[in-house]
PyMOL CGO cylinders between C-alpha atoms (Angstrom):
from pymol import cmd
from pymol.cgo import CYLINDER

trace = [
    CYLINDER, 11.20, 51.78, 20.03, 9.11, 48.99, 18.57, 0.3, 1, 1, 1, 1, 1, 1,
    CYLINDER, 9.11, 48.99, 18.57, 8.92, 45.72, 20.44, 0.3, 1, 1, 1, 1, 1, 1,
    CYLINDER, 8.92, 45.72, 20.44, 10.11, 42.69, 18.51, 0.3, 1, 1, 1, 1, 1, 1,
    CYLINDER, 10.11, 42.69, 18.51, 7.30, 40.26, 17.77, 0.3, 1, 1, 1, 1, 1, 1,
    CYLINDER, 7.30, 40.26, 17.77, 7.71, 36.62, 16.90, 0.3, 1, 1, 1, 1, 1, 1,
    CYLINDER, 7.71, 36.62, 16.90, 5.42, 34.67, 14.59, 0.3, 1, 1, 1, 1, 1, 1,
    CYLINDER, 5.42, 34.67, 14.59, 3.99, 31.64, 16.31, 0.3, 1, 1, 1, 1, 1, 1,
    CYLINDER, 3.99, 31.64, 16.31, 2.45, 28.68, 14.49, 0.3, 1, 1, 1, 1, 1, 1,
    CYLINDER, 2.45, 28.68, 14.49, -0.60, 26.52, 15.04, 0.3, 1, 1, 1, 1, 1, 1,
    CYLINDER, -0.60, 26.52, 15.04, -0.61, 22.73, 14.84, 0.3, 1, 1, 1, 1, 1, 1,
    CYLINDER, -0.61, 22.73, 14.84, -2.40, 22.95, 11.48, 0.3, 1, 1, 1, 1, 1, 1,
    CYLINDER, -2.40, 22.95, 11.48, 0.25, 25.33, 10.07, 0.3, 1, 1, 1, 1, 1, 1,
    CYLINDER, 0.25, 25.33, 10.07, 2.98, 23.06, 11.42, 0.3, 1, 1, 1, 1, 1, 1,
    CYLINDER, 2.98, 23.06, 11.42, 1.50, 20.09, 9.52, 0.3, 1, 1, 1, 1, 1, 1,
    CYLINDER, 1.50, 20.09, 9.52, 1.17, 22.16, 6.34, 0.3, 1, 1, 1, 1, 1, 1,
    CYLINDER, 1.17, 22.16, 6.34, 4.89, 23.00, 6.54, 0.3, 1, 1, 1, 1, 1, 1,
    CYLINDER, 4.89, 23.00, 6.54, 5.68, 19.29, 6.37, 0.3, 1, 1, 1, 1, 1, 1,
    CYLINDER, 5.68, 19.29, 6.37, 3.14, 18.72, 3.58, 0.3, 1, 1, 1, 1, 1, 1,
    CYLINDER, 3.14, 18.72, 3.58, 4.67, 21.58, 1.57, 0.3, 1, 1, 1, 1, 1, 1,
    CYLINDER, 4.67, 21.58, 1.57, 8.24, 20.34, 2.13, 0.3, 1, 1, 1, 1, 1, 1,
    CYLINDER, 8.24, 20.34, 2.13, 9.29, 23.28, 4.30, 0.3, 1, 1, 1, 1, 1, 1,
    CYLINDER, 9.29, 23.28, 4.30, 10.01, 20.80, 7.08, 0.3, 1, 1, 1, 1, 1, 1,
    CYLINDER, 10.01, 20.80, 7.08, 11.33, 17.39, 6.13, 0.3, 1, 1, 1, 1, 1, 1,
    CYLINDER, 11.33, 17.39, 6.13, 9.28, 14.45, 7.46, 0.3, 1, 1, 1, 1, 1, 1,
    CYLINDER, 9.28, 14.45, 7.46, 12.55, 12.98, 8.76, 0.3, 1, 1, 1, 1, 1, 1,
    CYLINDER, 12.55, 12.98, 8.76, 13.53, 16.18, 10.58, 0.3, 1, 1, 1, 1, 1, 1,
    CYLINDER, 13.53, 16.18, 10.58, 13.06, 15.69, 14.33, 0.3, 1, 1, 1, 1, 1, 1,
    CYLINDER, 13.06, 15.69, 14.33, 11.00, 18.68, 15.48, 0.3, 1, 1, 1, 1, 1, 1,
    CYLINDER, 11.00, 18.68, 15.48, 8.04, 19.34, 17.72, 0.3, 1, 1, 1, 1, 1, 1,
    CYLINDER, 8.04, 19.34, 17.72, 5.74, 22.32, 18.19, 0.3, 1, 1, 1, 1, 1, 1,
    CYLINDER, 5.74, 22.32, 18.19, 5.99, 23.88, 21.66, 0.3, 1, 1, 1, 1, 1, 1,
    CYLINDER, 5.99, 23.88, 21.66, 4.07, 27.06, 22.49, 0.3, 1, 1, 1, 1, 1, 1,
    CYLINDER, 4.07, 27.06, 22.49, 3.84, 27.91, 18.79, 0.3, 1, 1, 1, 1, 1, 1,
    CYLINDER, 3.84, 27.91, 18.79, 7.58, 27.53, 18.21, 0.3, 1, 1, 1, 1, 1, 1,
    CYLINDER, 7.58, 27.53, 18.21, 9.17, 24.80, 16.14, 0.3, 1, 1, 1, 1, 1, 1,
    CYLINDER, 9.17, 24.80, 16.14, 11.78, 23.17, 18.36, 0.3, 1, 1, 1, 1, 1, 1,
    CYLINDER, 11.78, 23.17, 18.36, 14.50, 20.91, 17.03, 0.3, 1, 1, 1, 1, 1, 1,
    CYLINDER, 14.50, 20.91, 17.03, 14.71, 17.80, 19.18, 0.3, 1, 1, 1, 1, 1, 1,
    CYLINDER, 14.71, 17.80, 19.18, 18.03, 16.77, 20.72, 0.3, 1, 1, 1, 1, 1, 1,
    CYLINDER, 18.03, 16.77, 20.72, 19.91, 13.79, 19.35, 0.3, 1, 1, 1, 1, 1, 1,
    CYLINDER, 19.91, 13.79, 19.35, 19.27, 10.59, 21.28, 0.3, 1, 1, 1, 1, 1, 1,
    CYLINDER, 19.27, 10.59, 21.28, 22.25, 9.07, 23.07, 0.3, 1, 1, 1, 1, 1, 1,
    CYLINDER, 22.25, 9.07, 23.07, 22.51, 5.38, 23.85, 0.3, 1, 1, 1, 1, 1, 1,
    CYLINDER, 22.51, 5.38, 23.85, 21.56, 5.81, 27.54, 0.3, 1, 1, 1, 1, 1, 1,
    CYLINDER, 21.56, 5.81, 27.54, 18.49, 7.81, 26.49, 0.3, 1, 1, 1, 1, 1, 1,
    CYLINDER, 18.49, 7.81, 26.49, 17.42, 5.21, 23.92, 0.3, 1, 1, 1, 1, 1, 1,
    CYLINDER, 17.42, 5.21, 23.92, 17.98, 2.37, 26.39, 0.3, 1, 1, 1, 1, 1, 1,
    CYLINDER, 17.98, 2.37, 26.39, 15.96, 4.10, 29.11, 0.3, 1, 1, 1, 1, 1, 1,
    CYLINDER, 15.96, 4.10, 29.11, 13.04, 4.79, 26.74, 0.3, 1, 1, 1, 1, 1, 1,
    CYLINDER, 13.04, 4.79, 26.74, 12.96, 1.09, 25.82, 0.3, 1, 1, 1, 1, 1, 1,
    CYLINDER, 12.96, 1.09, 25.82, 13.05, 0.07, 29.48, 0.3, 1, 1, 1, 1, 1, 1,
    CYLINDER, 13.05, 0.07, 29.48, 10.30, 2.51, 30.49, 0.3, 1, 1, 1, 1, 1, 1,
    CYLINDER, 10.30, 2.51, 30.49, 8.07, 1.25, 27.69, 0.3, 1, 1, 1, 1, 1, 1,
    CYLINDER, 8.07, 1.25, 27.69, 8.74, -2.35, 28.62, 0.3, 1, 1, 1, 1, 1, 1,
    CYLINDER, 8.74, -2.35, 28.62, 8.05, -1.84, 32.34, 0.3, 1, 1, 1, 1, 1, 1,
    CYLINDER, 8.05, -1.84, 32.34, 4.76, -0.06, 31.69, 0.3, 1, 1, 1, 1, 1, 1,
    CYLINDER, 4.76, -0.06, 31.69, 3.58, -2.54, 29.07, 0.3, 1, 1, 1, 1, 1, 1,
    CYLINDER, 3.58, -2.54, 29.07, 4.40, -5.42, 31.38, 0.3, 1, 1, 1, 1, 1, 1,
    CYLINDER, 4.40, -5.42, 31.38, 2.86, -3.77, 34.45, 0.3, 1, 1, 1, 1, 1, 1,
    CYLINDER, 2.86, -3.77, 34.45, -0.30, -2.41, 32.87, 0.3, 1, 1, 1, 1, 1, 1,
    CYLINDER, -0.30, -2.41, 32.87, -0.84, -4.75, 29.94, 0.3, 1, 1, 1, 1, 1, 1,
    CYLINDER, -0.84, -4.75, 29.94, -3.87, -3.92, 27.83, 0.3, 1, 1, 1, 1, 1, 1,
    CYLINDER, -3.87, -3.92, 27.83, -5.30, -1.37, 30.30, 0.3, 1, 1, 1, 1, 1, 1,
    CYLINDER, -5.30, -1.37, 30.30, -3.54, 1.43, 28.40, 0.3, 1, 1, 1, 1, 1, 1,
    CYLINDER, -3.54, 1.43, 28.40, -1.52, 2.28, 25.33, 0.3, 1, 1, 1, 1, 1, 1,
    CYLINDER, -1.52, 2.28, 25.33, 2.14, 3.07, 25.96, 0.3, 1, 1, 1, 1, 1, 1,
    CYLINDER, 2.14, 3.07, 25.96, 3.21, 5.44, 23.21, 0.3, 1, 1, 1, 1, 1, 1,
    CYLINDER, 3.21, 5.44, 23.21, 6.83, 6.31, 22.56, 0.3, 1, 1, 1, 1, 1, 1,
    CYLINDER, 6.83, 6.31, 22.56, 8.02, 9.51, 20.89, 0.3, 1, 1, 1, 1, 1, 1,
    CYLINDER, 8.02, 9.51, 20.89, 4.62, 10.02, 19.26, 0.3, 1, 1, 1, 1, 1, 1,
    CYLINDER, 4.62, 10.02, 19.26, 2.70, 13.31, 19.18, 0.3, 1, 1, 1, 1, 1, 1,
    CYLINDER, 2.70, 13.31, 19.18, 0.21, 14.34, 21.82, 0.3, 1, 1, 1, 1, 1, 1,
    CYLINDER, 0.21, 14.34, 21.82, -1.89, 17.44, 21.22, 0.3, 1, 1, 1, 1, 1, 1,
    CYLINDER, -1.89, 17.44, 21.22, -2.05, 19.74, 24.21, 0.3, 1, 1, 1, 1, 1, 1,
    CYLINDER, -2.05, 19.74, 24.21, -3.17, 23.05, 22.68, 0.3, 1, 1, 1, 1, 1, 1,
    CYLINDER, -3.17, 23.05, 22.68, -3.68, 24.53, 19.24, 0.3, 1, 1, 1, 1, 1, 1,
    CYLINDER, -3.68, 24.53, 19.24, -0.03, 25.65, 19.39, 0.3, 1, 1, 1, 1, 1, 1,
    CYLINDER, -0.03, 25.65, 19.39, 1.63, 22.71, 21.14, 0.3, 1, 1, 1, 1, 1, 1,
    CYLINDER, 1.63, 22.71, 21.14, 2.13, 19.15, 19.98, 0.3, 1, 1, 1, 1, 1, 1,
    CYLINDER, 2.13, 19.15, 19.98, 5.10, 17.65, 21.80, 0.3, 1, 1, 1, 1, 1, 1,
    CYLINDER, 5.10, 17.65, 21.80, 6.44, 14.15, 21.23, 0.3, 1, 1, 1, 1, 1, 1,
    CYLINDER, 6.44, 14.15, 21.23, 7.28, 12.93, 24.73, 0.3, 1, 1, 1, 1, 1, 1,
    CYLINDER, 7.28, 12.93, 24.73, 9.60, 9.99, 25.18, 0.3, 1, 1, 1, 1, 1, 1,
    CYLINDER, 9.60, 9.99, 25.18, 6.75, 7.98, 26.71, 0.3, 1, 1, 1, 1, 1, 1,
    CYLINDER, 6.75, 7.98, 26.71, 3.06, 8.75, 27.16, 0.3, 1, 1, 1, 1, 1, 1,
    CYLINDER, 3.06, 8.75, 27.16, 0.76, 6.38, 28.98, 0.3, 1, 1, 1, 1, 1, 1,
    CYLINDER, 0.76, 6.38, 28.98, -2.69, 7.02, 27.53, 0.3, 1, 1, 1, 1, 1, 1,
    CYLINDER, -2.69, 7.02, 27.53, -6.19, 5.65, 27.84, 0.3, 1, 1, 1, 1, 1, 1,
    CYLINDER, -6.19, 5.65, 27.84, -7.07, 2.93, 25.35, 0.3, 1, 1, 1, 1, 1, 1,
    CYLINDER, -7.07, 2.93, 25.35, -8.95, 4.33, 22.37, 0.3, 1, 1, 1, 1, 1, 1,
    CYLINDER, -8.95, 4.33, 22.37, -11.23, 1.95, 20.43, 0.3, 1, 1, 1, 1, 1, 1,
    CYLINDER, -11.23, 1.95, 20.43, -9.88, 3.40, 17.18, 0.3, 1, 1, 1, 1, 1, 1,
    CYLINDER, -9.88, 3.40, 17.18, -6.26, 3.23, 18.44, 0.3, 1, 1, 1, 1, 1, 1,
    CYLINDER, -6.26, 3.23, 18.44, -5.89, 6.99, 17.94, 0.3, 1, 1, 1, 1, 1, 1,
    CYLINDER, -5.89, 6.99, 17.94, -6.40, 6.67, 14.18, 0.3, 1, 1, 1, 1, 1, 1,
    CYLINDER, -6.40, 6.67, 14.18, -8.47, 9.88, 14.09, 0.3, 1, 1, 1, 1, 1, 1,
    CYLINDER, -8.47, 9.88, 14.09, -6.53, 12.10, 16.51, 0.3, 1, 1, 1, 1, 1, 1,
    CYLINDER, -6.53, 12.10, 16.51, -3.47, 12.26, 18.72, 0.3, 1, 1, 1, 1, 1, 1,
    CYLINDER, -3.47, 12.26, 18.72, -4.07, 11.84, 22.46, 0.3, 1, 1, 1, 1, 1, 1,
    CYLINDER, -4.07, 11.84, 22.46, -5.37, 14.98, 24.16, 0.3, 1, 1, 1, 1, 1, 1,
    CYLINDER, -5.37, 14.98, 24.16, -4.94, 15.96, 27.83, 0.3, 1, 1, 1, 1, 1, 1,
    CYLINDER, -4.94, 15.96, 27.83, -8.06, 14.16, 29.11, 0.3, 1, 1, 1, 1, 1, 1,
    CYLINDER, -8.06, 14.16, 29.11, -6.75, 10.92, 27.59, 0.3, 1, 1, 1, 1, 1, 1,
    CYLINDER, -6.75, 10.92, 27.59, -3.20, 11.24, 28.92, 0.3, 1, 1, 1, 1, 1, 1,
    CYLINDER, -3.20, 11.24, 28.92, -2.53, 9.49, 32.23, 0.3, 1, 1, 1, 1, 1, 1,
    CYLINDER, -2.53, 9.49, 32.23, 1.22, 10.01, 32.55, 0.3, 1, 1, 1, 1, 1, 1,
    CYLINDER, 1.22, 10.01, 32.55, 3.97, 11.67, 30.50, 0.3, 1, 1, 1, 1, 1, 1,
    CYLINDER, 3.97, 11.67, 30.50, 7.61, 10.66, 30.90, 0.3, 1, 1, 1, 1, 1, 1,
    CYLINDER, 7.61, 10.66, 30.90, 10.61, 12.46, 29.45, 0.3, 1, 1, 1, 1, 1, 1,
    CYLINDER, 10.61, 12.46, 29.45, 14.04, 10.81, 29.59, 0.3, 1, 1, 1, 1, 1, 1,
    CYLINDER, 14.04, 10.81, 29.59, 16.78, 13.36, 30.13, 0.3, 1, 1, 1, 1, 1, 1,
    CYLINDER, 16.78, 13.36, 30.13, 20.45, 13.16, 29.42, 0.3, 1, 1, 1, 1, 1, 1,
    CYLINDER, 20.45, 13.16, 29.42, 21.28, 16.45, 27.69, 0.3, 1, 1, 1, 1, 1, 1,
    CYLINDER, 21.28, 16.45, 27.69, 17.77, 17.96, 28.06, 0.3, 1, 1, 1, 1, 1, 1,
    CYLINDER, 17.77, 17.96, 28.06, 17.28, 17.98, 31.84, 0.3, 1, 1, 1, 1, 1, 1,
    CYLINDER, 17.28, 17.98, 31.84, 16.89, 21.75, 32.31, 0.3, 1, 1, 1, 1, 1, 1,
    CYLINDER, 16.89, 21.75, 32.31, 14.47, 22.02, 29.38, 0.3, 1, 1, 1, 1, 1, 1,
    CYLINDER, 14.47, 22.02, 29.38, 12.41, 19.04, 30.60, 0.3, 1, 1, 1, 1, 1, 1,
    CYLINDER, 12.41, 19.04, 30.60, 12.27, 20.33, 34.20, 0.3, 1, 1, 1, 1, 1, 1,
    CYLINDER, 12.27, 20.33, 34.20, 11.39, 23.88, 33.25, 0.3, 1, 1, 1, 1, 1, 1,
    CYLINDER, 11.39, 23.88, 33.25, 9.81, 24.42, 29.83, 0.3, 1, 1, 1, 1, 1, 1,
    CYLINDER, 9.81, 24.42, 29.83, 8.12, 21.05, 29.51, 0.3, 1, 1, 1, 1, 1, 1,
    CYLINDER, 8.12, 21.05, 29.51, 6.93, 20.96, 33.13, 0.3, 1, 1, 1, 1, 1, 1,
    CYLINDER, 6.93, 20.96, 33.13, 5.20, 24.33, 32.62, 0.3, 1, 1, 1, 1, 1, 1,
    CYLINDER, 5.20, 24.33, 32.62, 3.62, 23.12, 29.36, 0.3, 1, 1, 1, 1, 1, 1,
    CYLINDER, 3.62, 23.12, 29.36, 2.33, 19.86, 30.86, 0.3, 1, 1, 1, 1, 1, 1,
    CYLINDER, 2.33, 19.86, 30.86, 1.04, 21.63, 33.99, 0.3, 1, 1, 1, 1, 1, 1,
    CYLINDER, 1.04, 21.63, 33.99, -0.78, 24.20, 31.85, 0.3, 1, 1, 1, 1, 1, 1,
    CYLINDER, -0.78, 24.20, 31.85, -2.39, 21.29, 29.93, 0.3, 1, 1, 1, 1, 1, 1,
    CYLINDER, -2.39, 21.29, 29.93, -3.41, 19.76, 33.29, 0.3, 1, 1, 1, 1, 1, 1,
    CYLINDER, -3.41, 19.76, 33.29, -1.50, 16.52, 32.75, 0.3, 1, 1, 1, 1, 1, 1,
    CYLINDER, -1.50, 16.52, 32.75, -2.05, 14.90, 36.16, 0.3, 1, 1, 1, 1, 1, 1,
    CYLINDER, -2.05, 14.90, 36.16, 1.42, 13.39, 36.42, 0.3, 1, 1, 1, 1, 1, 1,
    CYLINDER, 1.42, 13.39, 36.42, 4.71, 14.13, 34.69, 0.3, 1, 1, 1, 1, 1, 1,
    CYLINDER, 4.71, 14.13, 34.69, 8.01, 12.33, 35.24, 0.3, 1, 1, 1, 1, 1, 1,
    CYLINDER, 8.01, 12.33, 35.24, 11.53, 13.23, 34.18, 0.3, 1, 1, 1, 1, 1, 1,
    CYLINDER, 11.53, 13.23, 34.18, 13.92, 10.29, 34.33, 0.3, 1, 1, 1, 1, 1, 1,
    CYLINDER, 13.92, 10.29, 34.33, 17.46, 11.68, 34.69, 0.3, 1, 1, 1, 1, 1, 1,
    CYLINDER, 17.46, 11.68, 34.69, 19.74, 8.99, 33.32, 0.3, 1, 1, 1, 1, 1, 1,
    CYLINDER, 19.74, 8.99, 33.32, 22.92, 10.86, 34.36, 0.3, 1, 1, 1, 1, 1, 1,
    CYLINDER, 22.92, 10.86, 34.36, 22.18, 11.25, 38.09, 0.3, 1, 1, 1, 1, 1, 1,
    CYLINDER, 22.18, 11.25, 38.09, 19.91, 8.18, 38.06, 0.3, 1, 1, 1, 1, 1, 1,
    CYLINDER, 19.91, 8.18, 38.06, 16.98, 9.98, 39.69, 0.3, 1, 1, 1, 1, 1, 1,
    CYLINDER, 16.98, 9.98, 39.69, 13.30, 10.35, 38.92, 0.3, 1, 1, 1, 1, 1, 1,
    CYLINDER, 13.30, 10.35, 38.92, 11.68, 13.79, 39.12, 0.3, 1, 1, 1, 1, 1, 1,
    CYLINDER, 11.68, 13.79, 39.12, 7.96, 13.49, 39.78, 0.3, 1, 1, 1, 1, 1, 1,
    CYLINDER, 7.96, 13.49, 39.78, 5.49, 16.32, 39.16, 0.3, 1, 1, 1, 1, 1, 1,
    CYLINDER, 5.49, 16.32, 39.16, 1.88, 16.08, 40.36, 0.3, 1, 1, 1, 1, 1, 1,
    CYLINDER, 1.88, 16.08, 40.36, -1.14, 18.28, 41.04, 0.3, 1, 1, 1, 1, 1, 1,
    CYLINDER, -1.14, 18.28, 41.04, -1.06, 20.71, 38.12, 0.3, 1, 1, 1, 1, 1, 1,
    CYLINDER, -1.06, 20.71, 38.12, -2.40, 24.19, 38.78, 0.3, 1, 1, 1, 1, 1, 1,
    CYLINDER, -2.40, 24.19, 38.78, -2.24, 26.85, 36.07, 0.3, 1, 1, 1, 1, 1, 1,
    CYLINDER, -2.24, 26.85, 36.07, 1.33, 26.70, 34.77, 0.3, 1, 1, 1, 1, 1, 1,
    CYLINDER, 1.33, 26.70, 34.77, 3.06, 24.75, 37.52, 0.3, 1, 1, 1, 1, 1, 1,
    CYLINDER, 3.06, 24.75, 37.52, 2.83, 21.58, 39.54, 0.3, 1, 1, 1, 1, 1, 1,
    CYLINDER, 2.83, 21.58, 39.54, 1.95, 21.90, 43.22, 0.3, 1, 1, 1, 1, 1, 1,
    CYLINDER, 1.95, 21.90, 43.22, 3.83, 18.71, 44.15, 0.3, 1, 1, 1, 1, 1, 1,
    CYLINDER, 3.83, 18.71, 44.15, 7.38, 17.98, 43.05, 0.3, 1, 1, 1, 1, 1, 1,
    CYLINDER, 7.38, 17.98, 43.05, 9.75, 15.35, 44.37, 0.3, 1, 1, 1, 1, 1, 1,
    CYLINDER, 9.75, 15.35, 44.37, 12.99, 13.66, 43.38, 0.3, 1, 1, 1, 1, 1, 1,
    CYLINDER, 12.99, 13.66, 43.38, 13.43, 9.96, 44.05, 0.3, 1, 1, 1, 1, 1, 1,
    CYLINDER, 13.43, 9.96, 44.05, 16.66, 7.98, 44.05, 0.3, 1, 1, 1, 1, 1, 1,
    CYLINDER, 16.66, 7.98, 44.05, 17.05, 4.90, 41.87, 0.3, 1, 1, 1, 1, 1, 1,
    CYLINDER, 17.05, 4.90, 41.87, 16.83, 2.67, 44.96, 0.3, 1, 1, 1, 1, 1, 1,
    CYLINDER, 16.83, 2.67, 44.96, 13.19, 3.61, 45.57, 0.3, 1, 1, 1, 1, 1, 1,
    CYLINDER, 13.19, 3.61, 45.57, 9.86, 2.51, 44.13, 0.3, 1, 1, 1, 1, 1, 1,
    CYLINDER, 9.86, 2.51, 44.13, 7.11, 4.70, 42.69, 0.3, 1, 1, 1, 1, 1, 1,
    CYLINDER, 7.11, 4.70, 42.69, 3.38, 4.24, 42.18, 0.3, 1, 1, 1, 1, 1, 1,
    CYLINDER, 3.38, 4.24, 42.18, 1.75, 6.26, 39.39, 0.3, 1, 1, 1, 1, 1, 1,
    CYLINDER, 1.75, 6.26, 39.39, -1.32, 8.11, 40.70, 0.3, 1, 1, 1, 1, 1, 1,
    CYLINDER, -1.32, 8.11, 40.70, -3.53, 6.67, 37.93, 0.3, 1, 1, 1, 1, 1, 1,
    CYLINDER, -3.53, 6.67, 37.93, -2.55, 3.10, 38.89, 0.3, 1, 1, 1, 1, 1, 1,
    CYLINDER, -2.55, 3.10, 38.89, -2.48, 2.70, 42.66, 0.3, 1, 1, 1, 1, 1, 1,
    CYLINDER, -2.48, 2.70, 42.66, -1.99, -1.06, 42.38, 0.3, 1, 1, 1, 1, 1, 1,
    CYLINDER, -1.99, -1.06, 42.38, 1.15, -0.70, 40.25, 0.3, 1, 1, 1, 1, 1, 1,
    CYLINDER, 1.15, -0.70, 40.25, 4.51, -0.23, 41.98, 0.3, 1, 1, 1, 1, 1, 1,
    CYLINDER, 4.51, -0.23, 41.98, 7.58, 0.31, 39.84, 0.3, 1, 1, 1, 1, 1, 1,
    CYLINDER, 7.58, 0.31, 39.84, 11.21, 0.04, 40.89, 0.3, 1, 1, 1, 1, 1, 1,
    CYLINDER, 11.21, 0.04, 40.89, 12.95, 3.14, 39.56, 0.3, 1, 1, 1, 1, 1, 1,
    CYLINDER, 12.95, 3.14, 39.56, 16.08, 1.04, 38.97, 0.3, 1, 1, 1, 1, 1, 1,
    CYLINDER, 16.08, 1.04, 38.97, 14.08, -0.97, 36.38, 0.3, 1, 1, 1, 1, 1, 1,
    CYLINDER, 14.08, -0.97, 36.38, 13.57, 2.19, 34.31, 0.3, 1, 1, 1, 1, 1, 1,
    CYLINDER, 13.57, 2.19, 34.31, 17.28, 2.99, 34.10, 0.3, 1, 1, 1, 1, 1, 1,
    CYLINDER, 17.28, 2.99, 34.10, 19.90, 1.41, 31.85, 0.3, 1, 1, 1, 1, 1, 1,
    CYLINDER, 19.90, 1.41, 31.85, 22.30, -0.84, 33.71, 0.3, 1, 1, 1, 1, 1, 1,
    CYLINDER, 22.30, -0.84, 33.71, 25.63, 0.65, 34.70, 0.3, 1, 1, 1, 1, 1, 1,
    CYLINDER, 25.63, 0.65, 34.70, 28.30, -0.71, 32.39, 0.3, 1, 1, 1, 1, 1, 1,
    CYLINDER, 28.30, -0.71, 32.39, 31.31, -2.24, 34.14, 0.3, 1, 1, 1, 1, 1, 1,
    CYLINDER, 31.31, -2.24, 34.14, 34.52, -0.19, 33.96, 0.3, 1, 1, 1, 1, 1, 1,
    CYLINDER, 34.52, -0.19, 33.96, 36.31, -0.82, 30.73, 0.3, 1, 1, 1, 1, 1, 1,
    CYLINDER, 36.31, -0.82, 30.73, 39.67, 0.36, 32.03, 0.3, 1, 1, 1, 1, 1, 1,
]
cmd.load_cgo(trace, "trace")
């Protein structure tokens, strides 16, 4: 029996597919471990949370960093995810010549409504392998924040889950304390 082999793509091949019209520029995809992954549709809670996360970080950190939203970051030659939020070092050229790479990425945040399992498993492994120092998954359904720290090989050594009533301090910004509740969309009053 012959083992089935899959064809994986590089970032350069991925870009050529868009240039050649194989992938539409409006099609929401990202390259993860050489595979082209279709991104999930964004619900209103997801969109609201991404806006809130961006706002909190921009307000808290000001011009110390760039807060990028749903923009590519290049981790490896075969992986260019588009995380919901990436807090990255300021680049004098504003990343006009490259997408942020691991040594420029201070924190990655994914907002999960329908993608929780994927974000906690596949993406956590990818970010750990890239040695992203801190990775958060904001679960808008259970209103919790999953925090991953201390990457080693393909996993994080430290993982914790915090309730919305707690505060968190990103490891890159020890003077910045964020209320988790401020990252989450408000709970709509019952419409019954």
